C-alpha positions, 0 to 999 in steps of 0.5 A: 547529654548528647554528642554529634559529629559532622564531617570526617577525620581531622576536619570533623566538628564534634559537638557536646550538648548538655541540657539540665531539666526539671529544676528551677528556671536557669538565670545567667549568673551576675558574677562569673566564677572559676566554674563559669570560666571553665565551661566557657573555655569549651571542649578544647580551651578554644571557647567554642561554647554557647550557653542558653539560660531558659525557663526550662533550664540551662543548655550548653553546647560545646564545639571543637574540631577533632584536630583541636581535641587531639592537641588539647 
């Protein structure tokens, strides 16, 4: 897991990157359950999430501004 910050103060974009490795290939689920909905909501409920399903595993990037996180 890594964090990245771009910008200053309230205008900063914060990105959380989660990567799962060492398991079976990641395949996008056919059925979306509660956990999938929570992940897709992202860091602040704004939906700033990108999921990549690959042969090496799942990678999720969630982005929000600092001001969005303060309000959440």
